[in-house]
DSSP file (Angstrom, degrees, kcal/mol; ACC not computed):
  #  RESIDUE AA STRUCTURE BP1 BP2  ACC     N-H-->O    O-->H-N    N-H-->O    O-->H-N    TCO  KAPPA ALPHA  PHI   PSI    X-CA   Y-CA   Z-CA
    1    1 A M              0   0    0      0, 0.0     2,-0.1     0, 0.0    99,-0.0   0.000 360.0 360.0 360.0 148.3   82.3  103.7   89.7
    2    2 A T     >  -     0   0    0      1,-0.1     4,-2.7     4,-0.0     5,-0.2  -0.438 360.0-107.3 -74.9 158.2   80.8  100.6   88.1
    3    3 A H  H  > S+     0   0    0      1,-0.2     4,-3.4     2,-0.2    40,-0.3   0.918 122.4  53.7 -51.6 -46.0   82.3   97.3   88.6
    4    4 A T  H  > S+     0   0    0      1,-0.2     4,-2.6     2,-0.2    -1,-0.2   0.936 109.3  47.6 -60.4 -43.9   83.6   97.3   85.1
    5    5 A E  H  > S+     0   0    0      2,-0.2     4,-2.5     1,-0.2    -2,-0.2   0.904 112.2  50.1 -59.8 -44.2   85.3  100.7   85.7
    6    6 A I  H  X S+     0   0    0     -4,-2.7     4,-2.2     2,-0.2     5,-0.3   0.976 112.6  46.2 -62.2 -52.1   86.8   99.5   88.9
    7    7 A N  H  X S+     0   0    0     -4,-3.4     4,-2.2     1,-0.2    -2,-0.2   0.918 114.6  47.1 -56.0 -44.8   88.2   96.3   87.3
    8    8 A E  H  X S+     0   0    0     -4,-2.6     4,-2.3    -5,-0.2    -1,-0.2   0.875 112.3  51.3 -72.7 -34.5   89.6   98.2   84.3
    9    9 A A  H  X S+     0   0    0     -4,-2.5     4,-1.7    -5,-0.2    -2,-0.2   0.926 113.7  42.7 -59.3 -48.2   91.2  100.9   86.6
   10   10 A I  H  X S+     0   0    0     -4,-2.2     4,-1.5     2,-0.2    -2,-0.2   0.855 113.8  52.0 -71.4 -42.8   92.9   98.4   88.7
   11   11 A A  H  <>S+     0   0    0     -4,-2.2     5,-2.6    -5,-0.3     4,-0.3   0.913 110.0  48.1 -58.5 -45.7   94.0   96.3   85.8
   12   12 A E  H ><5S+     0   0    0     -4,-2.3     3,-1.2     1,-0.2    -2,-0.2   0.860 108.7  54.1 -70.7 -35.4   95.5   99.2   84.0
   13   13 A H  H 3<5S+     0   0    0     -4,-1.7    -1,-0.2     1,-0.2    -2,-0.2   0.804 106.5  54.9 -64.2 -27.6   97.3  100.2   87.2
   14   14 A L  T 3<5S-     0   0    0     -4,-1.5    -1,-0.2    -5,-0.1    -2,-0.2   0.513 129.4 -95.2 -81.8  -4.8   98.7   96.7   87.3
   15   15 A G  T < 5S+     0   0    0     -3,-1.2    11,-0.5     1,-0.3     2,-0.3   0.494  82.1 132.1 104.5   2.1  100.1   96.9   83.9
   16   16 A Y  E   < -A   25   0A   0     -5,-2.6     2,-0.4    -6,-0.2    -1,-0.3  -0.622  35.8-164.1 -84.1 143.9   97.3   95.3   81.9
   17   17 A G  E     -A   24   0A   0      7,-3.3     7,-3.4    -2,-0.3     2,-0.7  -0.974  16.8-130.7-131.2 147.3   96.1   97.2   78.8
   18   18 A L  E     -A   23   0A   0     -2,-0.4     2,-0.6     5,-0.2     5,-0.2  -0.844  24.8-179.2 -92.3 116.9   92.8   96.6   76.8
   19   19 A I  E >   -A   22   0A   0      3,-2.9     3,-1.9    -2,-0.7     2,-0.7  -0.959  67.5 -41.8-118.1 114.0   93.5   96.3   73.1
   20   20 A G  T 3  S-     0   0    0     -2,-0.6    -2,-0.0     1,-0.2     3,-0.0  -0.600 123.3 -30.3  72.3-116.2   90.2   95.7   71.3
   21   21 A N  T 3  S+     0   0    0     -2,-0.7     2,-0.4     2,-0.0    -1,-0.2   0.056 122.9  86.7-120.8  16.3   88.3   93.3   73.4
   22   22 A E  E <  S-A   19   0A   0     -3,-1.9    -3,-2.9    17,-0.0     2,-0.4  -0.958  70.1-130.7-127.6 141.2   91.4   91.5   74.9
   23   23 A W  E     -A   18   0A   0     15,-0.5     7,-2.7    -2,-0.4     2,-0.3  -0.734  27.7-173.4 -91.1 135.0   93.5   92.2   77.8
   24   24 A H  E     -AB  17  29A   0     -7,-3.4    -7,-3.3    -2,-0.4     2,-0.3  -0.891  14.2-165.4-124.6 156.1   97.3   92.2   77.4
   25   25 A K  E >  S-AB  16  28A   0      3,-2.1     3,-0.7    -2,-0.3    -9,-0.2  -0.909  79.4  -7.0-143.7 116.4  100.2   92.6   79.6
   26   26 A G  T 3  S-     0   0    0    -11,-0.5     3,-0.1    -2,-0.3   -10,-0.1   0.752 128.8 -58.0  71.4  24.0  103.8   93.3   78.3
   27   27 A G  T 3  S+     0   0    0      1,-0.3     2,-0.4   -10,-0.0    -1,-0.2   0.518 116.9 113.7  85.6   5.9  102.5   92.9   74.8
   28   28 A M  E <  S-B   25   0A   0     -3,-0.7    -3,-2.1     0, 0.0    -1,-0.3  -0.829  76.6-109.3-106.4 143.2  101.3   89.3   75.5
   29   29 A L  E     -B   24   0A   0     -2,-0.4     2,-0.4    -5,-0.2    -5,-0.3  -0.609  41.1-122.9 -68.8 138.7   97.6   88.3   75.5
   30   30 A A        -     0   0    0     -7,-2.7     8,-2.8    -2,-0.3     2,-0.3  -0.701  30.3-169.9 -91.9 127.5   96.7   87.7   79.1
   31   31 A F  B     -C   37   0B   0     -2,-0.4     6,-0.3     6,-0.3     5,-0.0  -0.886  18.0-126.1-120.1 152.6   95.3   84.3   80.1
   32   32 A A    >   -     0   0    0      4,-3.6     3,-1.6    -2,-0.3     6,-0.1  -0.240  42.8 -93.7 -78.0 177.1   93.6   83.0   83.3
   33   33 A G  T 3  S+     0   0    0      1,-0.3    -1,-0.1     2,-0.1     5,-0.0   0.703 126.3  59.9 -67.7 -15.4   94.9   79.9   85.0
   34   34 A T  T 3  S-     0   0    0      2,-0.1    -1,-0.3     3,-0.1     3,-0.1   0.462 120.8-107.8 -84.8  -2.3   92.4   77.8   83.1
   35   35 A G  S <  S+     0   0    0     -3,-1.6     2,-0.2     1,-0.3    -2,-0.1   0.491  80.4 130.5  86.3  -0.2   94.0   79.0   79.8
   36   36 A A  S    S-     0   0    0      1,-0.1    -4,-3.6    -5,-0.0    -1,-0.3  -0.518  73.8 -87.8 -80.3 157.3   90.9   81.2   79.0
   37   37 A R  B     -C   31   0B   0     -6,-0.3    -6,-0.3    -2,-0.2     2,-0.2  -0.345  55.5-103.9 -61.9 145.7   91.6   84.7   78.1
   38   38 A W        -     0   0    0     -8,-2.8   -15,-0.5   -15,-0.3    -8,-0.1  -0.483  33.5-175.7 -81.4 142.9   91.7   86.9   81.2
   39   39 A T        -     0   0    0     -2,-0.2     2,-0.1   -17,-0.1   -17,-0.0  -0.996  33.7-111.8-132.0 130.3   89.1   89.2   82.3
   40   40 A P        +     0   0    0      0, 0.0   -33,-0.1     0, 0.0   -32,-0.1  -0.410  36.7 171.6 -64.5 128.9   89.7   91.6   85.4
   41   41 A T    >   +     0   0    0     -2,-0.1     3,-1.9   -34,-0.1     4,-0.5   0.155  30.3 127.1-129.0  22.1   87.5   90.5   88.3
   42   42 A Y  G >   +     0   0    0      1,-0.3     3,-0.6     2,-0.2     7,-0.2   0.775  67.3  61.4 -48.9 -38.6   88.8   92.8   91.3
   43   43 A A  G 3  S+     0   0    0    -40,-0.3    -1,-0.3     1,-0.2    53,-0.2   0.572 122.7  18.4 -74.2  -4.8   85.4   94.2   92.3
   44   44 A Y  G <  S+     0   0    0     -3,-1.9     2,-0.4    51,-0.2    -1,-0.2   0.146 108.9  84.1-148.3  19.1   84.0   90.8   93.2
   45   45 A D    <>  -     0   0    0     -3,-0.6     4,-2.0    -4,-0.5     3,-0.3  -0.901  48.8-169.4-130.7 103.5   87.0   88.5   93.6
   46   46 A L  H  > S+     0   0    0     -2,-0.4     4,-2.4     1,-0.2     5,-0.2   0.830  90.1  55.5 -55.7 -39.0   88.8   88.5   96.9
   47   47 A N  H  > S+     0   0    0      2,-0.2     4,-1.5     1,-0.2    -1,-0.2   0.886 107.1  48.3 -62.3 -37.9   91.6   86.5   95.5
   48   48 A A  H  > S+     0   0    0     -3,-0.3     4,-2.2     2,-0.2    -2,-0.2   0.895 110.6  52.1 -66.7 -42.0   92.3   89.1   92.7
   49   49 A M  H  X S+     0   0    0     -4,-2.0     4,-2.4     2,-0.2    -2,-0.2   0.885 105.8  54.8 -59.9 -40.9   92.2   91.9   95.3
   50   50 A H  H  X S+     0   0    0     -4,-2.4     4,-0.5     1,-0.2    -1,-0.2   0.897 110.6  45.3 -61.0 -38.8   94.8   90.0   97.4
   51   51 A E  H >< S+     0   0    0     -4,-1.5     3,-0.6     1,-0.2     4,-0.4   0.885 114.3  50.8 -77.4 -37.1   97.2   89.8   94.4
   52   52 A A  H >< S+     0   0    0     -4,-2.2     3,-0.9     1,-0.2    -2,-0.2   0.845 103.6  57.7 -64.8 -33.8   96.4   93.6   93.6
   53   53 A E  H >< S+     0   0    0     -4,-2.4     3,-1.1     1,-0.2    -1,-0.2   0.643  90.2  75.7 -76.0 -12.6   97.1   94.6   97.2
   54   54 A K  T << S+     0   0    0     -3,-0.6    -1,-0.2    -4,-0.5    -2,-0.2   0.761  83.8  63.9 -59.2 -29.5  100.6   93.2   96.9
   55   55 A V  T <  S+     0   0    0     -3,-0.9    -1,-0.2    -4,-0.4     2,-0.2   0.580  77.9 104.8 -82.6  -7.9  101.8   96.0   94.8
   56   56 A L    <   -     0   0    0     -3,-1.1     2,-0.1    -4,-0.1    46,-0.0  -0.549  64.9-135.5 -75.4 143.5  101.4   98.6   97.5
   57   57 A D     >  -     0   0    0     -2,-0.2     4,-2.3     1,-0.0     5,-0.2  -0.339  37.1 -87.7 -87.9 178.8  104.5   99.9   99.2
   58   58 A D  H  > S+     0   0    0      1,-0.2     4,-1.9     2,-0.2     5,-0.1   0.791 128.0  47.6 -57.9 -40.1  104.6  100.4  103.0
   59   59 A A  H  > S+     0   0    0      2,-0.2     4,-2.1     1,-0.2    -1,-0.2   0.903 113.9  47.9 -72.6 -48.0  103.2  104.0  102.9
   60   60 A Q  H  > S+     0   0    0      1,-0.2     4,-2.7     2,-0.2    -2,-0.2   0.819 107.1  56.7 -67.8 -26.6  100.4  103.0  100.6
   61   61 A E  H  X S+     0   0    0     -4,-2.3     4,-2.8     2,-0.2     5,-0.2   0.962 107.1  47.9 -65.9 -51.5   99.5  100.0  102.7
   62   62 A R  H  X S+     0   0    0     -4,-1.9     4,-1.7     2,-0.2    -2,-0.2   0.907 114.8  45.7 -49.1 -47.0   99.0  102.3  105.8
   63   63 A A  H  X S+     0   0    0     -4,-2.1     4,-2.6     2,-0.2    -1,-0.2   0.912 113.0  51.7 -67.2 -40.0   96.9  104.7  103.8
   64   64 A Y  H  X S+     0   0    0     -4,-2.7     4,-3.4     2,-0.2     5,-0.3   0.943 106.6  52.2 -60.5 -46.2   95.0  101.7  102.3
   65   65 A E  H  X S+     0   0    0     -4,-2.8     4,-1.9     1,-0.2    -1,-0.2   0.955 113.0  46.0 -55.8 -47.7   94.2  100.2  105.7
   66   66 A L  H  X S+     0   0    0     -4,-1.7     4,-2.3    -5,-0.2    -1,-0.2   0.938 115.7  45.8 -61.4 -50.0   92.8  103.6  106.8
   67   67 A K  H  X S+     0   0    0     -4,-2.6     4,-2.9     2,-0.2    -2,-0.2   0.889 109.6  52.9 -65.2 -40.2   90.7  104.1  103.7
   68   68 A L  H  X S+     0   0    0     -4,-3.4     4,-2.3     2,-0.2    -1,-0.2   0.872 109.1  50.9 -71.0 -32.7   89.4  100.6  103.7
   69   69 A A  H  X S+     0   0    0     -4,-1.9     4,-2.4    -5,-0.3     5,-0.2   0.908 111.2  49.6 -59.2 -46.0   88.2  101.1  107.4
   70   70 A R  H  X S+     0   0    0     -4,-2.3     4,-3.0     2,-0.2     5,-0.3   0.972 109.4  48.5 -61.8 -51.0   86.5  104.3  106.3
   71   71 A V  H  X S+     0   0    0     -4,-2.9     4,-1.8     2,-0.2    -2,-0.2   0.921 116.1  44.9 -58.0 -43.1   84.7  102.6  103.3
   72   72 A V  H >X S+     0   0    0     -4,-2.3     4,-1.9     1,-0.2     3,-0.6   0.988 115.3  48.1 -68.2 -52.9   83.4   99.6  105.6
   73   73 A R  H 3<>S+     0   0    0     -4,-2.4     5,-3.0     1,-0.2     4,-0.4   0.884 111.3  48.7 -47.7 -48.6   82.5  102.0  108.3
   74   74 A H  H 3<5S+     0   0    0     -4,-3.0     3,-0.4     1,-0.2    -1,-0.2   0.825 109.2  52.4 -67.1 -32.5   80.6  104.3  105.9
   75   75 A E  H <<5S+     0   0    0     -4,-1.8    -1,-0.2    -3,-0.6    -2,-0.2   0.847 112.9  46.2 -68.3 -35.1   78.7  101.5  104.3
   76   76 A R  T  <5S-     0   0    0     -4,-1.9    -2,-0.2    -5,-0.2    -1,-0.2   0.450 116.6-115.2 -89.1   5.3   77.6  100.4  107.8
   77   77 A G  T   5 +     0   0    0     -3,-0.4     2,-0.5    -4,-0.4    -3,-0.2   0.868  66.3 144.3  71.1  31.4   76.7  104.0  108.9
   78   78 A I      < -     0   0    0     -5,-3.0    -1,-0.2    -6,-0.2    -2,-0.1  -0.896  49.5-120.0-102.3 133.5   79.3  104.2  111.5
   79   79 A S    >   -     0   0    0     -2,-0.5     3,-1.3     1,-0.1     4,-0.4  -0.362  18.8-121.1 -63.8 149.3   81.1  107.4  112.2
   80   80 A D  T 3  S+     0   0    0      1,-0.3     3,-0.5     2,-0.2    -1,-0.1   0.757 115.5  55.8 -56.4 -29.7   84.9  107.7  111.8
   81   81 A Y  T 3  S+     0   0    0      1,-0.2    -1,-0.3     3,-0.0     3,-0.1   0.484  86.8  80.4 -95.3  -3.1   84.9  108.6  115.4
   82   82 A D  S <  S+     0   0    0     -3,-1.3     2,-0.3     1,-0.2    -1,-0.2   0.738 104.7   9.2 -68.5 -26.1   83.1  105.5  116.7
   83   83 A S        -     0   0    0     -3,-0.5    -1,-0.2    -4,-0.4    -5,-0.0  -0.991  44.5-167.4-157.0 139.5   86.0  103.2  116.6
   84   84 A I        +     0   0    0     -2,-0.3     2,-0.9    -3,-0.1    -1,-0.1   0.316  66.1 104.7-110.5   7.9   89.7  103.5  116.2
   85   85 A R     >  +     0   0    0      1,-0.2     4,-0.5     2,-0.0     3,-0.1  -0.791  43.6 175.8 -92.4 106.3   90.1   99.9  115.8
   86   86 A H  H  > S+     0   0    0     -2,-0.9     4,-2.0     1,-0.2     3,-0.2   0.768  70.1  68.4 -86.0 -25.3   90.7   99.2  112.0
   87   87 A T  H  > S+     0   0    0      1,-0.2     4,-1.6     2,-0.2    -1,-0.2   0.809  95.4  55.3 -60.8 -37.0   91.2   95.5  112.2
   88   88 A K  H  4 S+     0   0    0      1,-0.2     4,-0.4     2,-0.2    -1,-0.2   0.853 114.9  40.2 -64.7 -41.6   87.6   94.8  113.1
   89   89 A F  H  < S+     0   0    0     -4,-0.5    -2,-0.2    -3,-0.2    -1,-0.2   0.792 117.4  46.3 -87.8 -23.5   86.4   96.7  110.0
   90   90 A T  H >< S+     0   0    0     -4,-2.0     3,-1.7     1,-0.2    -2,-0.2   0.797  94.1  74.4 -87.9 -30.0   89.0   95.5  107.5
   91   91 A T  T 3< S+     0   0    0     -4,-1.6    -1,-0.2     1,-0.3    -2,-0.1   0.797 106.6  30.3 -56.8 -39.1   89.0   91.9  108.2
   92   92 A Y  T 3  S+     0   0    0     -4,-0.4    -1,-0.3    -3,-0.1    -2,-0.1   0.099  84.4 142.4-107.2  19.3   85.7   91.0  106.5
   93   93 A A    <   -     0   0    0     -3,-1.7    -3,-0.1     1,-0.1   -24,-0.0  -0.296  49.2-123.2 -62.6 141.7   85.8   93.7  103.8
   94   94 A T     >  -     0   0    0      1,-0.1     4,-2.6     4,-0.0     5,-0.2  -0.316  25.1-102.0 -79.8 171.0   84.3   92.5  100.5
   95   95 A A  H  > S+     0   0    0      1,-0.2     4,-2.6     2,-0.2   -51,-0.2   0.870 122.1  52.0 -60.5 -37.1   86.2   92.5   97.4
   96   96 A A  H  > S+     0   0    0    -53,-0.2     4,-2.4     2,-0.2    -1,-0.2   0.881 109.9  47.9 -66.3 -42.2   84.3   95.6   96.2
   97   97 A Q  H  > S+     0   0    0      2,-0.2     4,-2.2     1,-0.2    -1,-0.2   0.928 112.3  49.5 -67.0 -40.2   85.0   97.5   99.4
   98   98 A R  H  X S+     0   0    0     -4,-2.6     4,-3.0     2,-0.2    -2,-0.2   0.893 111.7  50.3 -63.3 -42.7   88.8   96.5   99.1
   99   99 A A  H  X S+     0   0    0     -4,-2.6     4,-2.7    -5,-0.2     5,-0.2   0.938 109.8  49.2 -63.5 -42.7   88.8   97.7   95.4
  100  100 A E  H  X S+     0   0    0     -4,-2.4     4,-2.2     2,-0.2    -2,-0.2   0.914 113.5  47.4 -65.9 -41.7   87.2  101.0   96.2
  101  101 A A  H  X S+     0   0    0     -4,-2.2     4,-2.9     2,-0.2     5,-0.2   0.946 111.1  51.6 -56.7 -50.2   89.9  101.5   99.0
  102  102 A F  H  X S+     0   0    0     -4,-3.0     4,-1.6     1,-0.2    -2,-0.2   0.941 111.6  44.7 -57.4 -53.4   92.7  100.5   96.7
  103  103 A L  H  <>S+     0   0    0     -4,-2.7     5,-3.1     1,-0.2     6,-0.7   0.889 114.5  50.8 -65.2 -35.7   91.7  103.0   94.0
  104  104 A K  H ><5S+     0   0    0     -4,-2.2     3,-1.1    -5,-0.2    -1,-0.2   0.909 107.1  52.7 -63.7 -39.0   91.2  105.8   96.6
  105  105 A T  H 3<5S+     0   0    0     -4,-2.9    -1,-0.2     1,-0.3    -2,-0.2   0.850 115.2  42.5 -63.4 -33.6   94.6  105.1   98.1
  106  106 A L  T 3<5S-     0   0    0     -4,-1.6    -1,-0.3    -5,-0.2    -2,-0.2   0.327 112.2-121.5 -96.0   7.2   96.0  105.5   94.6
  107  107 A N  T < 5S+     0   0    0     -3,-1.1    -3,-0.2    -4,-0.3    -4,-0.1   0.894  81.7 117.8  47.2  52.5   93.8  108.5   93.8
  108  108 A L      < +     0   0    0     -5,-3.1     2,-0.3    -6,-0.1    -4,-0.2   0.231  38.3 115.2-121.4   8.3   92.3  106.7   90.8
  109  109 A W              0   0    0     -6,-0.7    -9,-0.0     1,-0.1  -103,-0.0  -0.644 360.0 360.0 -84.6 137.4   88.6  106.6   92.2
  110  110 A K              0   0    0     -2,-0.3    -1,-0.1     0, 0.0    -6,-0.0   0.454 360.0 360.0-113.9 360.0   86.2  108.6   90.2
């Protein structure tokens, strides 16, 4: 998936909708903290991913942690069987890695 597709998929899961060229939530035009119109940035913004991760329930969090470890290990060329310690792989995961694991956890990855 492209960063745009990732950003849009996560935003839509969180209740945002794209109407024309503007993002809305609950019928209201979405604005960033600066007062500017909001654009999803999940694929490259750790703060945005941190907010997205908060919507996962306990079962989804466990699945997400495993998927995130797999995404990071795969990108580093490490077999799933090389390590069972997930924290080592998830602590420094990038926003893009977190976004991929998030969408895979919710079966939204294409």
